[in-house]
C-alpha positions as CSV (number, residue, x, y, z in Angstrom):
1,M,1.9,-18.7,0.5
2,R,1.2,-17.3,-3.0
3,T,2.3,-13.8,-3.8
4,E,1.8,-12.2,-7.2
5,L,2.1,-8.6,-8.4
6,A,1.9,-6.4,-11.5
7,S,2.8,-2.8,-12.0
8,E,2.5,-1.0,-15.3
9,P,2.9,2.7,-16.2
10,G,0.0,4.4,-17.8
11,D,2.3,5.9,-20.5
12,A,5.3,4.0,-21.8
13,D,7.1,7.3,-22.3
14,R,6.7,8.3,-18.6
15,P,8.2,6.6,-15.5
16,N,5.8,4.6,-13.4
17,E,5.0,6.7,-10.3
18,D,3.6,3.7,-8.3
19,F,5.6,1.7,-5.8
20,V,5.0,-1.9,-4.6
21,S,6.9,-4.2,-2.3
22,V,6.4,-7.4,-0.4
23,G,8.5,-7.8,2.7
24,L,9.1,-11.3,4.2
25,P,11.2,-11.3,7.4
26,A,14.0,-13.9,7.6
27,S,12.2,-15.4,10.6
28,G,9.4,-16.5,8.3
29,Q,6.9,-15.2,10.8
30,G,4.7,-12.8,8.9
31,G,5.3,-10.2,6.3
32,S,4.0,-6.9,4.8
33,V,2.8,-5.4,1.6
34,V,3.3,-1.7,0.7
35,V,1.7,0.0,-2.3
36,L,2.0,3.7,-3.1
37,D,0.4,5.7,-5.9
38,G,2.5,8.8,-6.6
39,V,0.4,11.9,-7.3
40,T,1.2,13.3,-10.7
41,P,1.8,17.0,-10.3
42,P,0.1,19.5,-12.7
43,K,2.2,21.6,-15.0
44,G,4.1,24.2,-13.1
45,G,6.3,24.2,-10.1
46,T,6.1,21.9,-7.1
47,G,8.7,23.5,-5.0
48,C,10.8,20.3,-5.2
49,L,13.8,19.4,-7.2
50,H,12.9,15.7,-7.2
51,S,10.5,13.6,-9.2
52,V,7.5,11.7,-8.0
53,P,9.2,8.3,-8.6
54,W,12.1,9.5,-6.5
55,F,9.7,10.3,-3.7
56,T,7.7,7.1,-3.9
57,A,10.9,5.0,-4.0
58,R,12.2,6.8,-0.9
59,L,8.9,6.6,1.0
60,G,8.1,3.1,-0.1
61,G,11.6,1.8,0.7
62,A,11.5,3.4,4.2
63,L,8.0,2.1,4.9
64,T,8.9,-1.5,3.8
65,E,12.0,-1.5,6.0
66,L,10.1,-0.2,9.0
67,T,7.1,-2.5,8.7
68,V,9.4,-5.5,8.5
69,S,12.2,-4.6,11.0
70,L,9.9,-3.1,13.6
71,P,6.9,-5.5,13.8
72,D,5.8,-4.1,17.2
73,V,5.5,-0.5,15.9
74,P,2.0,0.4,14.8
75,L,1.5,1.0,11.1
76,V,0.5,4.6,11.8
77,D,3.8,5.2,13.6
78,A,5.7,3.4,10.8
79,L,4.2,5.6,8.2
80,S,4.9,8.7,10.3
81,R,8.6,7.7,10.6
82,A,8.8,6.9,6.9
83,I,7.4,10.3,5.9
84,A,9.7,12.1,8.3
85,R,12.7,10.2,7.0
86,T,11.8,11.0,3.4
87,A,11.2,14.7,4.2
88,E,14.5,15.0,5.9
89,A,16.2,13.6,2.7
90,H,15.2,16.8,0.8
91,A,14.2,19.4,3.3
92,S,17.4,21.4,2.7
93,T,16.9,21.7,-1.0
94,C,13.1,21.8,-1.5
95,D,10.0,23.7,-0.3
96,L,8.1,21.0,1.5
97,S,5.3,23.4,2.3
98,H,4.2,23.6,-1.3
99,P,0.8,22.0,-1.8
100,R,2.2,19.9,-4.6
101,T,5.4,18.8,-3.0
102,P,5.8,15.1,-4.0
103,Q,3.1,12.9,-2.4
104,A,1.4,9.6,-2.6
105,T,-1.6,7.4,-1.6
106,V,-0.7,4.6,0.7
107,V,-1.9,1.0,1.4
108,V,0.0,-1.2,3.9
109,A,-1.0,-4.6,5.2
110,R,1.2,-6.5,7.7
111,W,0.5,-9.9,9.0
112,S,1.8,-12.1,11.8
113,P,0.7,-15.5,13.0
114,A,-1.9,-13.8,15.2
115,A,-3.2,-10.7,13.2
116,V,-3.4,-8.8,10.0
117,E,-3.0,-5.0,10.4
118,Y,-3.9,-2.5,7.6
119,L,-3.6,1.1,6.8
120,V,-5.2,3.0,3.8
121,L,-4.6,6.6,3.0
122,S,-6.4,8.2,0.1
123,D,-7.9,6.5,-3.0
124,S,-6.0,3.2,-3.4
125,A,-7.8,0.1,-2.1
126,L,-7.2,-2.9,0.1
127,L,-9.4,-6.0,-0.4
128,V,-9.5,-8.8,2.2
129,E,-11.1,-12.2,1.8
130,S,-12.3,-14.3,4.7
131,P,-12.1,-18.1,4.8
132,D,-15.8,-18.3,3.8
133,G,-15.1,-16.3,0.7
134,V,-16.5,-12.9,1.7
135,V,-14.5,-10.0,0.2
136,T,-14.3,-6.8,2.2
137,P,-12.9,-3.6,0.8
138,F,-11.1,-1.2,3.1
139,L,-11.2,2.3,1.6
140,D,-10.4,5.9,2.4
141,D,-13.4,7.4,0.6
142,R,-13.0,11.1,1.5
143,L,-12.0,12.1,-2.0
144,A,-14.8,10.1,-3.6
145,L,-17.4,11.7,-1.3
146,L,-16.4,15.3,-2.2
147,P,-18.8,17.1,-4.6
148,R,-17.6,17.4,-8.2
149,S,-18.0,21.2,-7.9
150,A,-15.3,21.2,-5.3
151,L,-12.9,19.5,-7.7
152,A,-13.4,21.9,-10.5
153,T,-9.8,23.1,-10.8
154,V,-6.4,22.1,-9.6
155,A,-6.0,25.5,-7.9
156,L,-9.2,25.0,-6.0
157,V,-8.4,21.5,-4.9
158,D,-4.9,22.6,-3.7
159,S,-6.0,25.6,-1.8
160,T,-9.1,24.2,-0.1
161,L,-9.0,20.4,0.0
162,R,-5.6,18.8,-0.4
163,N,-4.3,17.7,3.0
164,K,-6.9,20.0,4.7
165,E,-9.7,19.4,7.1
166,G,-12.9,18.7,5.2
167,G,-10.9,17.5,2.2
168,F,-8.6,14.5,1.7
169,F,-5.1,13.5,2.8
170,T,-2.0,12.0,1.1
171,A,1.4,11.2,2.4
172,A,3.6,14.2,1.5
173,A,6.0,15.9,4.0
174,D,3.9,16.1,7.2
175,P,4.4,13.0,9.4
176,S,1.2,13.7,11.3
177,V,-1.0,12.9,8.3
178,S,-0.5,9.2,9.2
179,R,-3.1,9.8,11.9
180,R,-5.7,10.5,9.1
181,A,-5.4,7.0,7.6
182,V,-8.1,4.3,7.8
183,T,-6.6,1.6,10.0
184,G,-7.5,-1.6,11.8
185,T,-6.5,-5.1,12.9
186,L,-8.1,-8.4,12.0
187,P,-7.5,-11.8,13.5
188,R,-5.2,-13.7,11.3
189,R,-7.6,-16.7,11.2
190,D,-10.2,-14.5,9.6
191,V,-8.0,-13.7,6.5
192,R,-7.5,-16.1,3.7
193,A,-6.1,-13.7,1.1
194,L,-5.7,-10.0,0.5
195,A,-5.0,-7.6,-2.4
196,A,-3.8,-4.0,-2.7
197,L,-4.6,-1.9,-5.8
198,T,-3.9,1.6,-6.9
199,D,-6.7,3.5,-8.6
200,G,-5.4,2.8,-12.0
201,A,-6.4,-0.8,-11.4
202,T,-9.6,-0.1,-9.3
203,R,-11.1,1.5,-12.4
204,W,-12.3,-2.0,-13.4
205,V,-14.8,-1.7,-10.5
206,E,-15.2,2.0,-9.8
207,R,-15.2,3.5,-13.3
208,F,-16.0,0.7,-15.8
209,E,-18.3,-1.2,-13.5
210,E,-17.3,-4.6,-14.9
211,G,-18.0,-6.2,-11.6
212,D,-18.0,-5.6,-7.8
213,W,-15.0,-6.1,-5.4
214,T,-15.7,-9.8,-5.1
215,D,-15.7,-10.3,-8.8
216,C,-12.4,-8.3,-9.0
217,F,-10.9,-10.5,-6.3
218,H,-11.9,-13.7,-8.0
219,L,-10.4,-12.5,-11.3
220,M,-7.1,-11.9,-9.5
221,R,-7.2,-15.3,-7.9
222,K,-8.0,-17.1,-11.1
223,E,-5.9,-15.2,-13.6
224,G,-3.5,-13.1,-11.6
225,P,-2.9,-9.4,-11.1
226,Q,-1.6,-8.8,-14.7
227,A,-4.9,-10.0,-16.1
228,L,-6.7,-7.3,-14.2
229,V,-4.3,-4.6,-15.5
230,D,-4.7,-6.0,-19.0
231,R,-8.5,-5.8,-18.8
232,V,-8.4,-2.2,-17.6
233,R,-6.1,-1.3,-20.5
234,T,-8.5,-2.9,-23.0
235,L,-11.4,-1.0,-21.5
236,E,-9.5,2.3,-21.7
237,R,-8.5,1.7,-25.3
238,A,-12.2,1.1,-26.1
239,D,-13.1,4.5,-24.6
240,P,-10.8,7.0,-26.3
241,A,-13.3,9.8,-25.8
242,R,-13.2,9.3,-22.1
243,S,-16.9,8.7,-21.9
244,F,-16.7,7.6,-18.3
245,P,-17.1,10.8,-16.1
246,G,-14.3,11.6,-13.6
247,R,-11.7,9.2,-15.0
248,G,-9.1,11.8,-15.5
249,K,-6.1,10.4,-17.4
250,T,-6.9,8.0,-20.3
251,H,-4.4,5.6,-18.9
252,D,-3.1,5.7,-15.3
253,D,-0.3,3.8,-13.6
254,A,-1.8,0.5,-12.4
255,T,-0.4,-1.6,-9.6
256,V,-1.8,-4.8,-8.1
257,V,-0.4,-7.2,-5.5
258,Y,-2.2,-10.3,-4.4
259,V,-1.3,-12.4,-1.3
260,E,-2.9,-15.8,-0.5
261,F,-2.0,-17.4,2.8
């Protein structure tokens, strides 16, 4: 098995809000990948005493432990338990009903000798390559499909779309949000490799249009995850005026993990 990962903050003066882990049980039978992209809050209160990195570390750590130690528990239930455990850790000190309580996108992949399970919540991505080289993206595209007019202001998004019907969902304090994730199971024999990426890395495909998902996957296989992050940074620096619509931050935290069986 080949496993490589890279995670880099968008700003060296700010902590990386992403989380990434690879869990390999002592039995050697299977493993899991967990990738979270912490949602940077706007200026102003969030109702919480804790930072986004605190939240992603708690949620990611819990999710990693649960996916490895409870292999028979479905990923939806593992995420629900991890959210509940994290919420309990600060429910007595923080207002978890606040729309900007710390939250994150989620990608989980777990494999056994028989199957590969996956879960995607919000705008990070999972790419899966079959033995014949076909690369399939598994995406939660609800945010991408919303009209730009609906995303005009932070206040509008928070009041009408964030973790609401007709909008999009992230892992925050409500365990039931796990039921909103894109999930599925693939036969293990149909998966040769997989990769999970936060949207700071998917910009190579989705914003800069340097290639499609297959090209992106081949780049990671040949040169490694850090090469993809480096190329995104080069493209960002070449575009200081943010000429690509909808990119948001000039630089975003970028995390990539690649697993080849």
